[in-house]
N, C-alpha and C positions, 0 to 999 in steps of 0.2 A: 586593291589593285591600282592604287593611284600612281605607283611608279611605272607601271607598264607603258612601254613605248617612249617614256621619257628617258629610259635607259637604253632600250634596244635600238632606238633611232639615233643615239649619240654617235660621235665619231668612233669607229670601230677598228681602226687600224692596229690598235694594241694587240689584236688577235695574232698578228704576224709574229710578235716577239715571244708569245707563249706557245703558239701552235706546234712548233717543232720540238719543244722540250717537255711539254706536258700534254699528254693525250689520253689520260685515264678517264674511262666512263664512270660518271658519278651518279647518273640517274637514267632511267628508261621510262618514257611516257608513251604508251601505245607502241608505235613502231619507230618513235624518235628517241635519239640518245642525247644526253647532255654531257659535254666534256668539261673536265676541270679547267681546261684552257679557256673555255667560253666564260666561265665564272670569273676567272682571274682577269681576263681582258676587260669585261664589263665593269668589274669592281674597281680596277685601276682607273678606267675612264671616268667612273663616277667620282672618284677621289680628285681627279684633275679638274672637276667642276667646282672645287672648293668645299666639298662635303667632308664630314668628319669620318675618321677611321674607326669603325666599331664592328663587333660581331653582329649586332642587330642590323646594321646597314648591309653587311655581307649577306645575311639571311634574307633580307628584303630583295636583294639582287637575285639570289638563288630562286626565290619564289616567283619573281617576275619572269625569269628564264624558264621555269617550269610551266608557267602560264603560256609563254610563247610556244613551247613544245606542244602543249595541249592544243593550242590553236592550229598549229601546223598539222598535227596528226588528224584533227577533225577536218581541216581544209582538204586534205588529200582524200579522206573518206567521202567527203561531199563532192569530190571531183571538181573543186574550184580550180580555175585555170590561171597559171602564171606563165606568160609567153617569154620566149628568149628575147624578143624585142623589148618587152617591159623591163626585163632584167638588165639588158645592156643600156637602156636609156637611163635607168637609175644608177648603174655603175658609172656611166659617163658623167652624170651630174655630180656624183661624189668625187670622182677623180678631178673634175674641174674645180670643185670647192677646195680640195686640198692643194691643188696646183696654185690657186689664188692665195691660199694661206701661206704657202711656202715660197711662192714667187715664180716658180717655173717647173716644167716637167723634169728638168735635169736635177733640180734640188729635191723634188719628190722622190726620184729614183735614188739619189744619194742618201736621203733620210732613211729610206727603208732598205737600202743596199740591194735593190731588186730592179729589174727592168720594168718598164710600164706594162708590158704584156704579162709579166709574172704577177704584178700587183693586181691587174684586172682579173686574171685567172683565179687568184686566191680569194677575191672578195665576191665573186659571182655567186657562190653557194650561200654566203652570208646574206647577200641581197635577196636571193631567191627565197630563203627562209623568212626573211622579214616581210616580203611581199605576200607570202602565203598567210602569215600571221595577221597582217593588216587587213587582207581581204576577208578572212574569217571573222575578225572582230567587227568589221564593217557590216558583215552579213547578220551578226547577232543583234545589232542595234539599228538595222536599216529602217525599221518601221516605227521607231520611236518618235513621237510627236507630243506636244503639250499645247493645251488651250491657254488663252490669256488668263482665264480664271485659275487654272492650275498653277501658272507661274506666280500670280499674285498671292495665292494661298500658301504655296511653298515658301515664297520670300518672306511673307509675314511670320512664318513659323521659325525663321532663323534668328539666332542670337545676333546682336549687332556686330559682335566680333567676327562672325562668319560672313557678313555681308561684304561684297567686293568693293575695293577702292578703285574708282574710275580715275585713270591717270589724266593729267592735264591734256587737253585737246586744243588744237589750233586749226583754223581754216586759213590757208595761205594762197595768195596769188603771186605770180612772178612775171617779170619781164626779162626775157633772155636776149642778151646781145652777144652774137657769135662773131669771132674774128673772121674776116673775109679771106678765103683761100684764093690766091691769084690764079688766073687761067694758066699762066706759065708753069706754076707748080703742078696743077692737075695734068697738064699736057705731058710733063715729064713722066708722071706715073702712068698715064695712058700709053705712052710710047713703050715703057718697060713691059706693061701687061700685054700689049699687042705683040711684043717680041716673044714673050712666053707662049702666047697662043699660036704664033707661027711655028715655033719650035715643036710644040705638041703635034700640030698638024703635019709636020715633017717627020714625025716618028719618035720624038723624045717622050719619056714618061712624065705625065702630069704630076704623079705623086712625088717624083724626085725633085721637080722644080718647086712644088709646094713645100717640101721639107726644107729646101735651101733658102727660099725667098719669101714665103708667106709671113705676114705680120700677125696672123692668128696662131699664136704659139700652141694653143690647146689642140688644134687640128693639124698643125704643121708636122708634129711628131708622128702622125698617122697618115702622112702623105696628103694632108688637106681634107681627109675624109671626115664627114660629120655623122655618119651612121644614119639609119632609117628614121625619117621624120614624117609627120603627118601634115596635111594642109593646115595652115594656120600657125604652125610652129616657127616659121621663119619670118623675117621682116618682109613686107609686101613686095618691094622691088626685087629682092633676091628670089623670093618664092615664085613670082610670075615668070622670071627668066628660067629658073630651074625646072619647073614643071612643063615647059615647052620643049625641052631638050630630048633628043633621042639618045639611047645608050651609047656612050663613048663620045658624044658630041660635046664640043666646047663652046660656051656662050660668047657673045660679044661682051664688052666691058659693061658691068652693072655697077651703078652708084647707089650706095645705101648710107644710112647714118653712121656706119662703121668705117666707110672708105670706099675704095674701088675694088671690084672683084672680077675674076673670070671663074666660071663654074663648069665642071664636067659631070655629066650624069653617069653614075656607075650602074645603077639598076633601078627598076620600077616594080612595085608590088601593089597593085590596086591604086589606092590613094596615098600610098607611101612611096617615097623616093630616097635613095642613098646617093649623095653627091660628094664630090671633093671640090675645094676651091682654093684659089690663091687670093689673099687679101693684101692690099697695100693701103696703109693709112696715109692720109694727107694731113700733115701737121702744119698749123699756121706758123709763120716766122715771127720774129720778135716785133717787127714793125706792125704786122697785122694785129698782134695782141695789144700793142700800145694804142693803136687806132680804135680798137674795140673798147678799151678802157676809157678812152677819151669820149667816145660817143655815149657810153653808159653814164659817165660822170655828168656830161652836159644834159642828158635826159633827166638825171636825178635832180639837178638844180631846177629844171623846168617843173618837175613834179612838186618840189618843196615850195616853189614860188607860185604854184597853182596856175601856171601858164597852160597846163594840160592836165586832164584828170588821169588817174591811174588806168581806168578802164579804157579810155581812148588811146593811151600810150601803148597798152597791150596790143590793140588792133593795129596801130600804125608802125610800131617799132619791134615787137617781139619776134625773135627768130626761132621760136619753138612751137611745136604742134599744140601745146597747151593754150595758145592764143585762141584756138577754136572752142575752148571751154572756159572762157573768161580768165585764162591764165592760171587756173587752179592746179595745185600740186595735189595728187591723190595719194592716199595711204596705200602702199603697195600690197598690204595684206588684205584689206577690206575693200579697196577701190572707192572708199568714201572720201568726201572732201574734208571731213574731220580727221585729222592726223593725230594719232596717239603720240604724245611727246616721247614716250619710252621707245618708240619705233624709229626715231629719226637719228641720222648719223651725228657724230660728235661735233663736226664742223658746222652742220646745219643748226644744231642745238645752241652753239655759241652765238650764232647770228640772231636767233629768235628768242633766246632765253629771257631777255629783259624787255622785249617788245610787247606793247599793249595793242588793243584793237585800234586800227587806223594808222598805226605807225608804219613808216616806210624806211627800209634800210638803204644805206649807201651801196653802191655796186660791190658785190662780193663774188668770189669764186667758191662754190660749194661742190665738193666731190661726190656727185651723184654717179649713176652708171654711165652717163654720157661723157662727152668731151670735157676734160677738166679745165680747159681754157675758156669756158663760157662764163660771161659776167651776168650776174642775176641781181635784179632789184626786187626785193621782197616786201610784200604788204600783208599785215595781219588783218584779215577780215573779221575773224571771230576768235575769242580765246575763252575757254571754259576751264577753270582751275580744278585741280584734283578734289574729289569729294566722294563720300559714301554713296553708292548707287541707290537710286530710288525708282519706283515703278513708273513714275510719271515721265521723268526726263531720260531715264536710262533703261527703258523697257527691254531693249535688245540684250543688254547685259543680264538682266534678270531672267529673261527667257533662256539664254544660253546656259546660265547656271542651273536652271531647272531641268533643262534637257540633259545636261551632263550628269546631274544627280540621278535622273531616271535611267540613263544608260548604264551608270555604274551599278545600280541595283539589279538591272536585268543581266548584266554581265556576270555579277557575283552569283546570281541564281544559276546561270548557265554553267559556270565553273563548278559549283558544288554538284550539279547534276552530272556533268561529264566526268568528274573525278571518280564518282561512284561507279561509273560504267566503263572506265578505262583502266587497263593494266598499268600500274605504276610501281616502280622498284627504285628505292633510294639507297645510295651508299650510306653506311652507318654513320659517317661523319655528318651527313646532312640531317640525320635524325635528331641531332642536338638542337637544331633550329626550332624556334617557337613560331611556326607558320600561322598565317591568318586563316588559311584554308586547310582542309583535312588531307594533305598530301601523304601523310604517314599511314592512312587508313589500314 
């Protein structure tokens, strides 16, 4: 079952190109059907990941999809719940991902030759099925735990070739120097947003103004609407203002790390709200960028000449919240101060690739998720080169490997048990596959 969810969680838009021309049912699992279009879409997507084209791989894709249908069928029998909010949240996340990949909503629509609403509508069912499958699979292994002794015993039993390679890890601190936005620049934006607010209060539609003027392109095409969100989903300044609003009310100007906003509450549902907003970003001019570069360069020379320690410079000069955590950059996946080298962006990797412990970089611009005009001075606190995992230094890796092995065994037992109790009918073409499990029963 190793391919499961590595395939079904991949980019799935190829479904669109097959769905209208191929709709033959090729398998039935309980009350769920598997279409030929689903197989072709997932197989093509798998090939786009650089994998080989072979009948064996196609059969693996088929088996993973049969497993998905088995999970979905059982999830419905067990009355597992997938809400419309969960579906739409995931749909929005995926739309935003593809929008970022293609550059804009317009390019997304052009690529698929469909409107955004049509794209959303077509992927809702795909997302819903994947959520059912994920919830069922999580339920199967929810009680899986391992003791330290189990982990050590399992790891000792592995051949060296099966032991994981721990990637190079670094612990990094940063000093961030941000270009200063002039008050006159901010005031111009405030004047514009206050004008929008007055127009809405006089009867104009907020969503029309958001569509025309918001710098948040992802929400602008929806009239600035963000969809239902929970407390904690939004940046603090935005969230505080949004949750204070009454339905239809428009906020005063709110400043966040993304820029300046006005917000309108559409509706409230318990601790969830749906809002629309207009965002105007405030971009530094060339002089502000030059000044920031100059300040960062002067600070770098002070650090190199040891006029000031890196730790003290973080406190006195850094313009980033990381200054409250010793300037540490955290791994976005684990939130650990040790960052896996494989997880960092290419431009960050170029900066730190040849740096050793204690090294300090010249001021650089690294394209993180925040403003690209920020200058960073990087220091390597710790560097651990790639190595075969061992139970002393890398116990978390060993424990994770043991848990995954245990989950795989339990899942395989569950599959074999459910196959025997579930109605399964395969198209004769699928019978040619040499499946790992007894789907042909």
